[in-house]
N, C-alpha and C positions, 0 to 999 in steps of 0.2 A: 504493500500500499504506500502511495506517495500522494497524499492529499495536497500538500503544498510543495511545489517544485523549488521555489526560492522566495526570499524576501526582498523587497525593494530596499535600496540603501537608504540610509537616513538623510543623505543629501538630496535624495530624488525629490524634485519640486511638488510632485502630486502623489499623495498616498505613501509618504515615507515610511518604511517599515512594515508595509502591508503584505500579506502573503499573495504570491502569484499561484492560484491553485491549478492542479492538474485537470480538474473538471473544466475550468474557464479556458483553460488553453486547448484542451481537446474539443470543446464546443466551438472555439474559434477555428481551429483546424478543420472541423466538420463542415462549417459554413464555406470556408476557402475550397475544401474538396468540392463541395457542391457547385460552387462557382466556376471551377475549372472545367469539371464534367459538363455542366450545362452549356458553358461556352463552346465547347467542342461540338455539342449537339446542334446548337443554334447556328454556328458556323457552316455546319454540314448541310443546313437547311437553307443557307444562303442569307442569314441574317446578321446584323451588327453584333459582333462579339461583347461589345460594352453593355448591350442590354442585359446580359446574364448577371452582371454585378448589381444592376438596379433591382433586378428580381430578387437577388439574394439579399440585399438590403432590406426589402420589405419582408422578406422571409424571416430574417433575423428579429425584426420588430415584432411581427406577429408570432413567432416561435416563442420568444422569451416571454411576452405578455400573455399569450394565451396558455403556455405551460404553467405560468405561475397561477393564473386565475382558475384553471382547472384544479391544481393541487388545493388551493384555498377553499373550493367548492367541496371537494372530498374530505376537508378537515375543518368544516364549519364550526364544530364545537369549540375548536382551538381558536378559531377566528372570534367567536363571540367572547372567550375568555381573555383574549390579548390581541386586540385588532391590530394595534401598531406593530408589535413583535411579529405577528403572523405575516403581515403584508411586506414588511421591511427586512426580514431575516434573508440571508443569502441562500439558504437551503430550500429545496421543495419546488420541484418541477416535473410536469407530467407530459409525455410525448404526445398523446393524443390531443390534449388541449392546444399545445403549441402548432400541431399539424393543421388543426381545423381553422385557426386564426390566420396561420401563415397562408394557408391555401386560399382563403377569401381574399387576403390582401394582394397575393401574387396574381390571382385571377383578374383583379381589378387593374392591375399595372399591365398585365398582358393586353387587356382591351384597351387600355390608354395608349399602348405602343401600336395597336392595330394588327397585332400578330394572330394568326390562326391558333385558337386554343387547343384544338386536337394535337396539332403538330409540335406545339410547344411544351405541351404536357407529356408527350412522347420523348422529347429531348430531356425533359426533367426526371423521368422515370429512373434511369441508371444513376443519375445524380443523387436522387433521395435515398436510394438503397445503399451507396457507398458512404454517403454522409451519415447516415444512421449507424453504420458499421463503426465508423471512426468516433462518432460521439459516444457510443456505450463504452469504449475503452476509458473514457473520462469516468464513467460510473463505476468501473472496476478499480480504477486507481483511488478513488475516494472511499470504496467499500460502501456503495449504496446500490439499492435495487438488486440485491442478492436473493438466492433461493432459500429453500427449506433446508434444515440439517440434513446431512447425509453422511452415510459411513463408506460411501464408494470412494473409487481412486481419484475421482475428480474433485472431491471436496476441497475447498480452500477456506481457511478461517480469517476473519477480519476482526481482530482484537479491538482496532480503533475505527471500526466502521460506523456508518451512520443508519441506524444504531450499530453497536459493536455486536458480533455474533455470539454473545453469551447466552446462556440458557435463559436467564432472568430477563434480559432485554428482548429476546425473540418472543417469549412467552407473554410479556406484558404489552409489547408493541403490536404484535400480530396475532395473538390470541391462539398460538400454535402449541399443541400439547408435545413436549420433548420425550422422547424415548429414554427411559432411565438408564438404558444400557449405553446410550451415547454419552451421557454424562459420566457414567462410571469409566468409560473408556478414555475421553478426551478431557475431562474436567469441565470447568464452567465455560471455557471458549470453545465453540463447536465448529467444525467444518461444515460449509454449506455448499449447494449447488452455485457455481459461479455463472448464473444466468445472463450476466453482462457479456461474458465471452461466448455463450451460446449464440447470443443476439448477433454479436460481432461476425462470428463464423457464417452463421446462416444468411445473414443480410450480405456478406461479401459473395457468397455463392449466388444469391439472387441478383447482385450486380453483374457478375460474370455472365449469367443467364441473358439478362437484359441487353448486355452490350453485344452479345453475340446475336440477339434478335433485332438489333436496332434498325437493320435494313429490311425489315418485314414488309410484305406486299399487302397487308390488311388496311383498312381505313384509318385515318387519323384518329388517335386517341386509344387505339387497341393496346400499345405497348403500356401506357400508363395503367390501364385497367388490369393488365396482367400483373404489374407491380402491385397494385392495390390489393388484388386478391392474394398474392403470395405474402405481402407484408402482413395482411391480416391473419393468414394461416400460420406465419412464423410467430407473431406475437400470441395467438392463441395457445400454440404449443408450448412456448416458453412459459406462459403464465401457470401452466401445471406445476411447474417446479418452483414458482416465485413464492417467496415469503410476503403474503399480502393479508390486509386486514379489510378489503373492500369486496368480500364475497357477498354481495347483496342479493344474489340471484342463486341461492342454494349453494352448490359446489362451484359456480361460475362467479369469477370476478367481473367488475364492471368493464375492464378492459377486454375480458374475452367476449362479452356480449357485443361491444363495439366491433371487435375483430370479426365476429361472425356476420354482422351486418356488412362489413367492408368486403368479406369474402364473397358474400351473396351479390353484392351490388357489383363488384369487379367481375365476377363470374358471368353475370347476366350480360354485361356490356362487353365482355371478351367474345361472347358467342354472337352478340348482335353486330359486332364490328368485323367479325372474322369472314372476310370475303375478299376476293381480288378484283373488284370493280374499280380499284383505284384508291388513292389516299386524298380524297377531296378534303378540303380545308374544313374544320369544324369551329 
């Protein structure tokens, strides 16, 4: 775990002594990754490369604000108890919230530029997959968004995680019943599924598939819908192993319900757009 990569020197004019977090750095790298991959896609379609950075800028704004608002919504009891602390704390972001608001702002900018929505979305699909893979590395480095305790060879302990992977913290924060045999074997600090790395690996594979399919002969928007369905399936699968306290739908988490909706929506449109009558702008 490397939550803080380094600290700004005391002579630094802004934020002297403040930590530069690994999560913040990986988030920045994820947006840069998205920008470069999107730029390649737009250039391939004959559009101005600089448009990619404008779209990424609005994706950053929507992503950060949306992810924060979604987290606040999921933790509204804490918001009522400490509004200022909840809204101003540095931690707490949820991918789906960021994606929804970022998507709305990016679609608005695409319309402002007069770009074809379907083809631009296709160019963005590989960028989204790879950027997500990079961003999840940041979650791993700070020990956040990990999975349930496990005795398997893949287990990794986060003694300084958010929260730490101690039996007490996991039970109190996620309502998970810990197997006494695990505590007897490992003590208070338990190994857990590194679900952050699961997501990084699967999302990288999705990126490679999308990159290979980017010359598809189907209608505009088809590749984006492939990404949407695969991303939803990936998140649903990983949520099986996640340490979560938002299982509002029986055994399913809220993220799994959203994932199923995205899989269904993406699959329907993949089938509807799957033809070779051309790639008319949408």
